[in-house]
VONU-593156 format. One record per residue: x, y, z of N, C-alpha, C in turn. Coordinates in steps of 0.2 Angstrom, whole numbers, plus 2048, in hexadecimal, padded with zeros to 3 digits. Layout:
XYZXYZXYZ/...
***
This chain:
5C1F2D4E85BEF284E55BCF294DE/5BBF244DA5B9F254D35B1F254D2/5AFF284CD5A8F284CB5A7F244C5/5A1F214C459FF1E4BE598F1F4BC/596F224B658FF244B558EF224AE/587F234AC585F224A5584F294A2/587F2B49D586F3149A581F31494/581F3649057CF3648A57EF32485/585F31484588F2D47F58DF27481/590F29487595F2448A594F22491/598F1D493599F1C49A59EF2149C/59EF244A25A2F294A55A6F274AB/5ACF264AA5B1F244B05B4F2B4B2/5B2F2D4B85B5F344BA5B3F394B5/5ADF394B25ABF3E4AE5AEF3E4A7/5B2F384A65B5F3849F5B2F3149C/5B2F324955AFF2C4915B3F26492/5B0F204935B3F1A4955AFF14491/5B3F1148D5B0F0B4895B2F0548D/5ACF0148F5ADEFB4925AFEF548D/5B5EF248F5B7EED48B5B8EE7490/5B3EE34915B2EDE4965B2ED7493/5B4ED34985B4ECC4965B1EC849C/5ADEC349B5AAEBF4A05AEEB94A3/5AFEB94A95B3EB44AD5AEEB24B3/5ACEAC4B35A8EAA4B95ACEA74BE/5ADEAB4C45B2EA94C95B0EA24CC/5AAEA04CC5A8E9A4CE5A9E944CA/5ABE954C45ADE904BF5B5E8F4BE/5B8E934C25C0E934C25C3E914C9/5C8E8D4C95CBE8C4CF5CEE934D2/5CDE954D85CFE9B4DB5D6E9D4DA/5DAE984DA5E1E994D95E3E9C4D2/5DEE9B4CE5E0E9D4C75DCEA34C5/5D8EA64C95D5EAC4C75D9EB24C5/5DFEB34C85E4EB84C65E6EB74BF/5E8EB14BE5EAEAF4B75E5EB14B2/5DFEAF4B35DAEB04AE5D9EB84AD/5D8EBB4B25D7EC34B25DDEC64AE/5E3EC44B05E9EC74AD5E9EC64A5/5E7EC04A35E6EBF49C5E1EC3498/5DCEC449C5D6EC94995D9ED0498/5DDED249C5E0ED949B5E5ED9495/5E9ED34955EEED248F5EAED2488/5E4ED04885E0ED04825DDED7480/5DEEDC4855DCEE34845D6EE5488/5D3EE048C5CDEE24905CFEE6496/5CAEEA4985CBEEE49E5C6EED4A3/5C2EE84A25BCEE64A75BBEDF4A7/5B9EDC4AD5B7ED54AE5B0ED54B0/5ACED14AD5A5ED04AF5A4EC94B2/5A0EC84B759EEC24BA597EC24BC/594EBC4BB58EEBA4BF58FEB94C6/58AEB84CA58AEB64D1585EB04D1/587EAA4D3582EA44D357FEA44DB/579EA64DB576EA64E2576E9F4E5/574E9A4E1574E934E457AE904E6/580E934E3586E904E5588E934EC/587E9A4ED588E9D4F3583E9B4F8/57DE994F7578E974FC575E904FA/579E8B4FB577E844FA571E824FE/570E8550456BE83508568E8A50B/562E8A50D55FE90510563E93515/564E9A515567E9D51B56FE9D51B/572E9A515579E9A51557BE9F50F/582EA1510585EA550A58CEA450B/58FEA0506596E9E50659AEA3502/5A0EA45055A4EA95025ACEA7502/5ADEA05035B3E9E5035B6E9B4FD/5BCE9A4FC5BFE974F65BDE994EF/5B9E954EC5B7E964E55B1E9B4E5/5AFE9D4EB5A9EA14EB5ABEA84EF/5B1EA94EF5B3EB04F25B3EB54ED/5ADEB84EC5ACEBD4E75B0EC34E8/5B1EC54EF5B5ECB4F15BCECA4EF/5BFEC44F05C6EC34EE5C6EC44E6/5C2EC14E25C2EC14DB5C2EC84D9/5BDECC4DC5BDED44DA5C3ED74DC/5C6ED54E15CCED94E35D2ED74DE/5D2ED14DB5D7ECF4D65D6ED34D0/5D0ED44CE5CEED94C85D1EE04C9/5D0EE24CF5D2EE94D15DAEE94D1/5DDEE44D35E5EE34D45E8EE34CD/5E4EE14C85E6EE04C15E5EE74BD/5E2EEC4C15E1EF34BE5DBEF34B9/5D6EEE4BB5D0EED4B65CAEEF4BA/5C4EF04B75BEEF24BA5B9EEB4BA/5B4EEB4BD5B0EE54BE5A8EE74BD/5A5EE24BA59EEE24BA59BEDC4BD/596EDD4C2593ED74C658CED64C4/58AED04C2583ECE4C0581EC94C5/57DECB4CA57BEC74D0574EC34CF/571EC54C956BEC24C8565EC54CB/561EC24CF562EBB4D2562EB54CD/55FEB64C7560EB14C2565EB34BD/56AEAE4BC56FEAF4B7570EAB4B1/56CEA64B056CEA14AB573E9E4AB/577EA04A657EE9E4A6580E974A5/57BE934A357BE8C4A257DE894A9/57BE8C4AE57DE8A4B5577E874B8/578E824BD572E7E4C056DE834C2/567E824C0561E864C2561E8D4C0/566E8F4BC567E964BA569E9A4C0/56CE974C556FE9A4CB56AE9B4D1/563E994CF55EE994D555FE934D9/55FE944E055FE8E4E4559E8A4E3/55AE834E3555E7E4E2551E7E4E9/554E7F4EE550E7F4F554AE854F5/54BE8A4F1547E8F4F0540E8D4EE/540E884EA539E854E7537E7F4EB/539E7E4F0536E784F452FE7A4F7/52EE814F7528E844F9524E854F2/51FE814F051CE824E9519E894E8/518E8D4ED515E934EC51AE994EA/520E974EB525E9C4E9526E9D4E2/526EA34E0526EA54D952DEA54D6/52DEA54CF534EA54CC535EAC4C8/53AEB04CA53CEB64C7535EBA4C6/532EBC4CC52CEC04CC52CEC34D3/527EC74D3525ECB4D9521EC74DF/521EC14DE51EEBC4E3522EBD4EA/51EEBE4EF521EC04F6527EBC4F8/525EB54F852AEB04FA531EB14F6/530EB14F0536EB24EC53AEB84ED/536EBE4EE53AEC44F053DEC44F6/53AEC14FB53DEC0502544EBC501/544EB74FE54AEB34FD54FEB74F9/54DEBB4F4552EBF4F0555EC54F5/551EC74F9553ECC4FE558ECA502/557EC350555DEC0509563EBF505/562EBD4FF568EBC4FB56CEC34FA/569EC84F856CECF4F756FED14FE/56BED050356EED250A575ECF50B/576EC950957CEC650A582EC8504/57FEC84FE584ECA4F9586ED14F8/581ED54F8583EDC4F6588EE04FA/589EDF50058EEE2504595EE0501/596EDA4FE59CED84FB59EEDD4F5/598EDE4F1599EE24EB599EEA4ED/595EEC4F1595EF34F359BEF64F5/59FEF34F95A5EF54FC5ABEF54F6/5A9EF24F15AEEF24EB5ACEF54E5/5A7EFA4E65A5EFE4E15AAF034DF/5AAF064D95AFF0B4D75AFF114DB/5A9F124DE5A7F184E25AAF174E9/5ACF114EB5AFF0F4F15B7F0E4F0/5B9F0F4EA5C0F0D4E95C2F064E6/5BCF034E45BDEFC4E25BCEFC4DA/5BBEF64D75BBEF54D05B4EF54CD/5AFEF44D15A8EF34CE5A5EF94CB/5A3EF94C55A1EFF4C1599EFE4BF/597EF84BF590EF74BD58DEF14C1/587EF14C2583EEB4C557DEEA4C1/57CEE34BE577EE14BB571EDE4BF/56BEE04BE565EDD4C1562ED84BC/560ED24BF55DECD4BB561ECB4B5/55FEC84B0563EC54AB55EEC34A5/55EEC74A055AEC649A553EC449C/551EC94A054AEC84A3544EC849E/546ECC499540ECD49453FEC7490/543EC2490542EBB48D53DEB7492/53CEB9498539EB549D532EB849F/532EBF4A152DEC24A452DECA4A3/528ECD4A6528ED44A6525ED74AC/527ED44B2524ED64B8528EDC4BA/526EE24B9529EE84BB52AEE94C2/525EE74C6526EE84CE52CEE44D0/52DEDE4CD533EDA4CF539EDD4CD/53AEE04C7540EE44C6541EEA4CA/53CEED4CC53CEF34D053EEF14D7/53CEEB4D953EEE94E0546EE84E0/548EE54DB550EE44DA553EEA4DA/551EEF4D7554EF64D7554EF94DE/54EEF84E154EEFB4E8553EF74ED/553EF14EC558EED4F055FEEF4EF/561EF04E9568EF24E8569EF94EB/565EFD4EA566F044EC566F044F4/562F004F7561F004FE568EFE501/56BEF94FD572EF7500578EFB4FE/576F014FB57CF054F957FF054F2/57CF014EE57EF014E757DF084E4/583F0B4E2582F124DF586F124D8/588F0C4D658BF0C4CF584F0B4CA/585F0C4C457FF0B4C057CF044C0/575F034C0572EFD4BF570EFC4B8/570EF64B556EEF54AE56BEEE4AE/568EED4A8565EE74A6568EE549F/567EDE49E569EDC497564ED7494/562ED848E55DED448A55FED4483/55CECF48055DECE478559ED3475/55CED6470559EDC46C554ED8467/54EED646A54AED2466543ED3469/53EED4465537ED5467536EDA46C/533ED9472532EDD477537EDC47D/53CED847C540ED5482543EDB485/546EE0482549EE6485544EE948A/53FEEB48753AEEF48B537EEB491/536EE4490533EE0495538EDF49B/53FEDF499544EDD49D547EE24A1/544EE84A1548EEE4A4543EF34A7/545EF84A9541EFE4AC544F044A9/540F0A4A9543F104A6549F134AA/54AF114B0550F144B3556F104B3/556F0A4AF55BF054AF55FF064A8/565F054A7568F064A1567EFF49D/566EFF497564EF949356AEF748F/56CEF148F571EEE48B56EEE8487/572EE6482570EE047E574EDA47F/572ED547C576ECE47C575ECB475/57BECA47257BEC746B582EC546A/583EC2464589EC046258AEC145A/585EC3457586EC4450582ECA44E/582ECC44757FED244557FED844A/585EDA44C586EDE451583EE5450/584EE844A582EEF44857AEEF448/577EEA445570EE944556DEE944C/570EE545156EEE445756FEEB45B/574EEE45A576EF445E571EFA45B/56FEF945556AEFE453563EFD456/561EF745755BEF545B55BEF8462/561EF7465562EF946C561F0146C/564F04467564F0B46755DF0E466/559F0A462552F0C46154EF0C468/550F0746C54CF0647354FF0A478/555F0D477558F1147C55CF17478/559F1C47755BF21473562F25475/563F2547C569F2847E56DF23483/573F25484577F2048857CF1C484/581F19487586F15484583F0F481/584F0C47B583F06479587F0147C/584EFB47E588EF6481585EEF47F/589EEA47D588EE347C58AEE0483/586EDE487587EDB48E589ED448D/587ED148858AECA48758BEC947F/591ECA47D593EC9476595EC1476/590EBE473591EB6473596EB446E/59CEB24705A1EB046B5A2EA946A/59EEA546E59EE9E46E597E9B470/597E95472591E92475593E8C479/58EE8A47D58FE8448258DE7E47E/58FE7848158DE7247E589E6D483/585E69480581E64483583E5D482/582E59487584E52486581E4F47F/585E4B47B582E48476582E4C46F/585E53470585E5746A58CE58468/58EE5C463595E5E462597E64466/59EE654665A1E6B46959FE71465/59CE7646859AE7C4645A0E81464/5A1E8345E5A6E8845D5A4E8E458/5A7E934585A6E994535ACE9B450/5ACE9D44A5B2E9F4465B5EA5449/5BBEA444B5BFEAA44E5BFEB044A/5C0EB04445C0EB643F5B9EB943F/5B4EB543E5ADEB743E5ABEBB445/5ADEB844A5ABEBB4515AFEC1452/5B6EC144F5BAEC74505B7ECD44C/5B4ECB4465B1ED04415ABED3445/5A7ECF4485A1ED244C5A4ED7451/5A9ED54555ABED945A5AEEDF457/5B1EDF4525B4EE544F5AEEEA44D/5A9EE744A5A3EEB4485A0EEF44E/5A0EEB45459DEED45A5A1EF345D/5A8EF245D5ACEF845F5ACEFE45B/5ACEFC4545ACF0244F5A5F06450/5A0F0345259AF0745359AF0B45A/59FF0A45E5A0F0E46459DF0B46A/59BF0446A598F0146F59DEFE474/59BEFD47A59EEF947F59CEF247F/5A1EEE48259FEE74815A1EE3487/59EEDD4885A0ED848C5A0ED2489/5A6ECF4885A7EC94845A5EC3488/5A0EBF48659DEB948959EEB3485/5A3EAF4875A7EAF48D5AEEB148B/5B2EB548F5B9EB648E5BCEAF490/5BAEAC4965BDEA64985B7EA249C/5B5E9C4995B0E9949B5B0E954A2/5B6E914A25B7E8D4A85B3E874A8/5B1E844AE5AFE7D4AE5A9E7D4B3/5A4E794B159FE774B55A1E714BA/5A5E734BF5A7E6E4C45A2E6B4C8/5A3E654CA59EE614CE597E604CB/592E624CE58BE614CB588E684C9/58CE6C4C7589E734C6587E754BF/587E704BA585E724B457DE734B3/57BE774AF574E784AE571E734A8/56CE754A5569E714A0564E7649C/562E7449655CE77493557E72492/551E7449154BE70490546E7448C/547E73485542E7648153EE7147D/53CE6C481538E6647E53CE6047F/543E6147F548E5B48054DE5E486/54DE5A48B552E5B490559E5A48E/55EE5F48E564E5F48C569E62491/56CE5E495571E6049A577E63497/57AE6849A580E6B498586E6749A/58CE67496592E63498596E6649E/59BE634A059FE654A55A3E6B4A3/5A6E6B49D5AAE7049B5A6E76499/5A8E7C49B5A4E824995AAE86495/5ADE834915B2E8648C5AFE8C488/5A9E8B4855A6E904825A9E9247B/5AEE8F4795B2E914745B4E98475/5B6E9A47B5B8EA147D5BFEA247B/5C1EA947B5C8EAB4795CDEA747E/5CBEA74845D0EA34895CCE9C48A/5D0E974895CDE904895CBE8E490/5C8E894915C6E864975CBE8649C/5D1E8449A5D7E8349F5DBE8A49E/5D9E8F49C5DCE9549D5E2E97498/5E1E954925E6E9648D5E3E9A487/5E7E9E4835E5EA247E5E3E9E478/5DEE9F4745DCE9C46E5DDEA0468/5DBE9E4625DCEA245C5D7EA845D/5D1EA74605CCEAC4615CFEB1466/5D3EB046B5D6EB446F5DBEB946B/5DFEB74675E3EBB4635DFEBF45E/5DAEBC45B5D6EC04565D2EC645A/5D0EC54605CCECA4635D2ECF465/5D7ECD4685DDED246A5DEED6464/5DFED445E5E1ED84585DBEDD457/5D5EDB4575CFEDF4565CFEE545C/5D0EE34625D0EE84675D6EED466/5DCEEB4645E2EEF4625E0EF445D/5DCEF34595DAEF84535D6EFE456/5D3EFD45C5CFF0245F5D2F05466/5D6F014695D9F034705E0F00471/5E4F034755EAF004775EAEF947A/5EEEF54785EEEEE47B5F5EED47E/5F6EEA4845FDEE8486601EE4482/607EE548260CEE147D60DEDA480/60CED848660DED2488608ECD485/60AEC7484605EC2481606EBC485/600EB9486600EB248A603EAD487/606EA848B609EA2488604E9D485/606E99481602E9447E602E8E483/5FDE8A4835FCE84487602E7F487/605E7E48D60AE7948D607E7248D/60BE6D48A608E6648B607E64492/602E61494601E5E49A604E5849B/605E564A2608E4F4A3604E4A4A1/607E4549E603E3F49C604E394A0/5FFE354A2600E2F4A55FAE2B4A5/5FBE244A65F5E204A75F4E1E4AE/5EEE1E4B15EDE1C4B85E7E174B8/5E9E124BC5E4E0C4BC5E1E0C4C3/5DAE0B4C35D7E0B4CA5D9E044CD/5DAE054D45DCDFF4D75D7DFC4DC/5D2DFF4DD5CCDFD4E15C6E004DF/5C0DFC4E15BADFE4DF5B4DFC4E4/5AFDFF4E55AADFD4E95A3DFF4E6/59EDFA4E6597DFB4E3594E014E7/591E064E358EE0B4E6589E094EB/584E054E957FE034ED581E004F4/587DFD4F5589DFA4FB58CDFF500/58CE064FE58FE0B50258AE11503/584E1050257FE1550257EE18509/57FE1350E57FE15515584E1A517/58AE1A51458FE1E51558EE25511/58AE2550C589E2B508583E2F50A/57FE2C50E579E30510574E2C514/570E3051856BE2D51C564E2D519/561E2751955AE27516555E2B51A/550E2D51754AE30519544E2C517/53FE2B51B539E28519533E2D518/530E2C51252BE31511524E2D510/51FE2E514519E2B513515E2F50D/511E2B50A50DE2E504511E2E4FE/510E324F9512E324F251AE324F2/51CE304EC524E304EB526E374EC/52BE394F052EE404F1532E424EB/533E484EA538E4B4E553FE4B4E9/544E4B4E554BE4B4E754CE504EC/549E564EC54BE5B4F1549E594F8/544E544F9542E524FF548E4F503/54DE4D500553E4A503557E4F506/556E5550555AE5B508560E5C504/561E594FE567E5B4F9564E5D4F3/567E624EF565E654EA569E644E3/56EE604E3572E5E4DD574E574DE/576E544D857AE4D4D9575E484D9/576E434DE572E3D4DD56EE3B4E4/569E384E3565E354E8563E2E4E7/561E2B4EC55FE244EC558E234EF/553E204EB54DE1E4ED54DE174EE/549E154F4548E0E4F5541E0C4F7/53FE064F5538E044F7537DFC4F6/535DF94FB534DF24FA52DDF14F6/52DDED4F1527DEC4ED525DE44EE/51EDE44EF51BDDD4F051ADD94EA/51ADDC4E4519DD94DE51CDDD4D8/51DDD94D3520DDD4CD51BDE04C8/51DDE24C2518DE64BE51CDEB4BA/518DF04B851ADF64B451ADFC4B9/520DFF4BB520E044BF521E0B4BB/51DE104BC51DE164B851DE1C4BC/520E214BA520E284BD51EE2D4B8/51CE334BB51AE384B7520E3A4B2/526E3B4B652CE3D4B2532E3B4B6/537E394B353EE384B7542E3E4B5/545E414BB549E474BA550E454BE/555E434BB556E434B4558E3C4B1/55BE384B555DE324B355DE2D4B9/559E274B8558E234BD55AE1C4BC/55EE194C0561E124BF55DE0E4C4/55AE084C2555E044C6559DFE4C8/558DFC4CE55BDF54D1556DF24D5/556DEB4D4551DE74D8556DE24DC/556DE34E355ADDE4E7561DDF4E4/563DE54E256ADE64E056CDE44D9/567DE14D5568DE04CE565DE54CA/569DE74C5567DED4C0561DEB4BC/55CDEF4BC556DEE4B7556DF24B1/559DF84B1559DFD4AC55AE044AE/55AE084A955AE0F4AA555E134A7/552E184AA54DE1D4A7550E234A6/54FE264A0553E2D49F54DE3249D/54EE384A054AE3E49E54BE40497/551E40495552E4248E54EE3E489/54DE3748A54AE33486542E32487/540E3648C539E3648E537E30491/53BE2C494539E25497537E2649E/531E234A052EE234A752BE1D4A9/52DE174A652AE114A952FE0B4A8/52FE074AD534E014AC530DFB4AF/532DF54AD52FDEF4AF533DEC4B5/52FDEB4BA532DE84C1530DE04C0/535DDC4C0533DD54BE530DD14C4/532DD34CA52FDCF4D052FDD34D6/52DDD14DC52EDD54E2535DD54E4/536DDA4E953DDDB4EB53EDE24ED/544DE44EF546DEA4F1548DEE4EB/544DF34EA546DF84E454ADFE4E6/550DFF4E3554E054E4555E084DD/554E0F4DE554E134D8559E194D9/55FE184D5564E1E4D6562E234D1/561E294D355FE2E4CF564E344CE/566E364C856BE3B4C7567E414C5/568E474C8566E4D4C656CE4F4C1/56BE504BB570E514B6571E594B5/56EE5D4B956EE644B8567E674B7/566E6C4BB55FE6F4BB55FE744B5/559E754B2558E794AC559E804AE/55DE844AA55FE8A4AC55CE904A7/558E8E4A3554E9349F54DE9149D/549E9549D542E9449B53DE924A1/537E9049F532E8F4A4533E894A9/538E854A8539E7F4AC53EE804B2/540E864B2545E884B8541E874BF/544E844C3541E834CA53EE7C4CB/53DE784C553AE724C653DE6D4CB/539E694CE53CE644D2540E5E4CE/544E5B4D2548E554CF546E4E4D2/549E494D0547E424D3542E3F4CF/53EE3A4D2539E364D0533E3B4D1/530E3D4CB52AE414CB524E3D4CB/520E3D4D051AE384D1514E3B4CD/50FE364CE50EE304D2512E2A4CF/515E264D4518E204D2512E1B4D2/512E174CC50CE134CB50EE0C4C9/50CE074CD50EE004CB508DFC4CA/507DFA4C3501DF64C14FBDFA4C3/4FBE014C24F5E044C34F4E074CA/4F8E054CF4F7E074D64FDE0B4D8/4FCE114DB501E154DE505E124E3/50CE134E2511E104E7513E164EB/511E154F2513E1A4F7518E184FC/51AE1C50051EE1B506525E19504/529E1E50152FE1D4FF535E1F504/53AE1C503540E1E507545E22502/548E2750454CE2B500552E2E503/558E2E50055EE30503562E344FE/565E3A50156AE3D4FD570E394FD/574E394F757AE364F7580E3C4F7/584E3C4FB589E414FB58FE3F4F7/58FE414F1594E3F4EC597E454EA/597E4B4ED59AE514EB5A2E514EC/5A4E4E4F25ABE4E4F45AEE474F4/5ACE434EF5AEE3C4EF5B5E3B4EF/5B8E364F25BFE354F25C2E384F9/5BFE3C4FC5C2E3F5035BEE3B508/5BAE365075B6E3250C5BAE2C50E/5BDE2B5145C1E255155BDE1F516/5B7E205175B2E1A5185B1E17511/5B1E1B50C5B0E185055B7E14503/5BCE175055C3E145035C4E0E507/5C1E0E50D5C2E075115BDE0250E/5B8E0450B5B3DFF5085B5DFC502/5B9E004FE5BBDFE4F75C0DF84F8/5BFDF34F35C3DED4F35C7DED4EC/5CDDE94ED5D1DE94E75CDDE54E1/5CFDE74DB5CCDE44D55D0DDE4D3/5CDDD84D35D0DD24D05D0DD24C9/5D4DCE4C65D4DCD4BE5D5DD34BA/5D2DD34B55D2DD94B05CCDDB4AE/5CBDE04A95C5DE34A75C3DE94AB/5BDDEB4AA5BADF14AC5B7DF14B3/5B4DF64B55B0DF64BC5A9DF64BA/5A5DF34BF59EDF34BE59BDFA4C0/595DFC4BF592E024C158BE004C4/588E044C858CE0A4CB591E084D0/597E0C4D059CE0A4D55A1E104D6/5A5E104DB5AAE154DC5B0E114DC/5B5E144D85BCE114D75C1E164D9/5C7E134DB5CCE184DE5D3E164DB/5D7E1B4DB5DEE1A4D85E2E204DB/5E8E1F4DB5EDE254DC5F2E264D7/5F4E2C4D65F9E2D4D15FEE324D4/604E324D160AE374D460AE3D4CF/60CE434D260DE494CE613E4C4D1/616E504CC61CE544CF61AE5B4D2/614E5C4D2611E624D560BE654D1/608E6B4D3602E6E4D0604E6F4C8/5FFE6C4C4600E6D4BD5F9E6B4BA/5F7E6F4B55F0E6D4B25F1E664AF/5EBE624B05EBE5B4AD5E4E5B4A9/5E4E564A55DEE544A15DCE4D4A1/5D7E4B4A55D5E444A65D0E424A1/5D3E3C49D5CFE394985CCE3249B/5C6E314995C3E2B49C5C0E26497/5C4E254925C2E2048C5C0E1948F/5BBE1748D5B9E104905B4E10496/5B4E164995AFE1749F5A9E1A49C/5A3E1A49F59DE1B49C59AE2249E/599E234A5595E294A7596E294AF/598E2F4B1599E304B859CE374BA/5A0E374BF5A4E3D4C15ABE3A4C3/5AFE3F4C35B6E3D4C55B9E424CA/5BDE404CE5BFE444D45C7E444D5/5CAE4A4D65D1E4A4D75D2E4D4DE/5D5E494E35D6E4B4E95D0E4E4ED/5CBE4A4EB5C4E4C4EF5C0E514EB/5C3E544E65BFE5A4E25BCE574DC/5B5E594DC5B1E564D65B2E5A4D0/5B6E574CB5B7E5A4C55B1E5B4C0/5ACE574C15A6E584BD5A4E514BA/59FE514B659DE4B4B35A1E494AC/5A1E434AB5A3E414A459EE3C4A2/59EE3B49B599E3749859BE35491/59BE2F48F59EE2C48959BE2F483/595E32484591E3447E594E3A47B/599E3E47F59CE4447D598E4A47D/59AE4F47A5A0E504765A7E5047A/5A6E524805ACE534845AFE4C486/5B6E4C4855BAE464865BFE4648C/5C0E4C48E5C5E4D4945C2E51499/5C4E5049F5C2E554A55C8E594A7/5C7E5F4A75CDE644A95CEE634B1/5D4E624B25D7E624B95DBE684BB/5D8E6D4BE5DDE734BF5E3E714C3/5E8E744C15EFE734C55EFE734CC/5EBE784CF5ECE794D65E9E734DA/5E5E6F4D75E2E694DA5E7E644DB/5EDE644D75F2E5F4D75F7E604DC/5F9E5B4E05FEE5C4E5605E584E3/60AE5A4E6610E574E5610E504E8/612E4B4E5612E444E860CE404E6/609E3D4EB603E394E95FCE3D4E9/5F8E3B4E45F2E3E4E35ECE394E3/5E6E3B4E55E1E364E55DCE374DF/5DAE324DC5D5E324D65CFE2E4D8/5C9E304D85C3E2C4D95BEE2D4D3/5BBE274D15B6E284CC5AFE254CE/5AAE284CD5A3E264CD5A1E244C6/5A1E1D4C559FE1A4BF598E184C0/593E1A4BC58CE184BC58AE124B9/58DE114B358BE0B4AF58FE054AE/596E074AF59BE024AE5A0E044A9/5A6E014A95ABE034A55AEDFD4A2/5B2DFE49C5B5DF84995BDDF849B/5BFDFC49F5C6DFD4A15C6DFF4A8/5CCDFE4AB5CEE014B15D2E074B1/5D4E094AB5D9E0E4AA5D6E144A8/5D9E1A4AA5D7E214A85DEE244A6/5DEE294A25E4E2C4A05E4E344A1/5EAE364A35EBE3D4A35EEE3F49C/5EBE434985EEE444915F1E4C491/5F4E4D48B5F8E5348B5F4E5A48A/5EDE594885E9E5F4875E2E5D487/5DDE624875D6E614875D3E5E481/5CEE5B4815CAE5847B5C3E5947D/5C0E5E4795B9E6047A5B5E5D475/5B7E594715B4E5546C5B3E59465/5B0E564605B0E594595ABE5F459/5ADE644555A9E6A4555A4E6B451/5A2E6544D59CE6544959DE68442/5A3E6B4415A4E6E43A5A5E69435/
***
């Protein structure tokens, strides 16, 4: 068996100096049939290690569950890393940030208001213990000391930017060691202020996170940790996008120069991201530093390997830099081929509010308006219903995150968290229905763990409105539900479709091949291919196409479904030859 240790100056693999040249690939953001391809292309760029976060909430969508199939088969992902002859770094959190829904923390965890967040509060520690009980055996048996690829395990994530609870960090150390983790444990923090000291413990190796001024940041890290190998655990070579902004990019040559300086200083590195992947379904996170900003579906990150797995200018610039310091394979990945192009017209549609009984069962709540979590679902959409005896101004403490109001089936308007809206005019008595979209839970800062839905009290003309009906709407696997297809009717005439609605179409394909779905003329919603939720689209951009991984496509007939919330000006969507993530703002 191999050994891996932290020496006075170097990482030591079998007692020999080892420089970590790592790239981040999040297995949960990539179709599992494509893992091997992405890992192989990392090695071809000159990397020797793959790093990944582990999203607790994705593996444990409900209490007492831990899913490890398909896109969540971490063991298989690590086995593929080993098969490529590479090493692995695992970062299980429990908090991961990652622009991922709730920073990876399960929303059900905070249904109990007494549970703490990223602290030594007993209820939180008990839940973390159950999570580690399920996860760590997968990692432990794949440590380098057991003949596997895992050389490092990170505890927490940039904790110094959040807190300084040393008892909490020590509890994580104890849990890891109790489960048999014997590779080195480490923490990562920004080299700023007291973050490094606050976010770590004396016995843990400290690493930095930054994307510029590499030499300066490494010097700060060395001041805080006089011995041991220097490492940038997140070398930020790009950035994420929010809806309504531009597509963030960084200059390839400038990023390569920073990487060169880092390697010339003798440091190890983890490139964040090497390959960003996609926030499929309802998995994107959000930021809220005074204004709520949900993250888009694409997690391209302007990474060396694009969202759909092809080398970019930055890939070759980084490869050239690495080749100045280390041997690089001679094989070079191929450029992106043009994807198949076609127009597809939806052939049937059904109003969403007419099929809510197919999508979920209502629950009745006496008293104050409940949060969305009371529905038993922690992502996506829910529907509030209440019969009102009179009209007036209806207000809430807050709307999280976007609410469409209907009275007896007629639209009244929309309230948006982004705009700070929380009141709407109800013109008369009738059945009020409120479709609420969770646009992504905050993944960074003090608003992690906050509830979603209509945040009460609900007040109509000065009086609290109580006794609501709430149902979760199962829109995760839309398109695979035969009852929805049966309810959909053919579309007469021409023009677009109304919203909110579900529309359906079929298209033919020669077989599995990447595609790029463009929805010009559609406003906001989600798209699905063969029952798989590709993620959100929104006409405000910057993202203009949704990536359709080739393994989702089958030879012959394929199903397309579209959840459109506002209404479209067309019935047509297009598969185009390549991705369009919008203008880069330069």
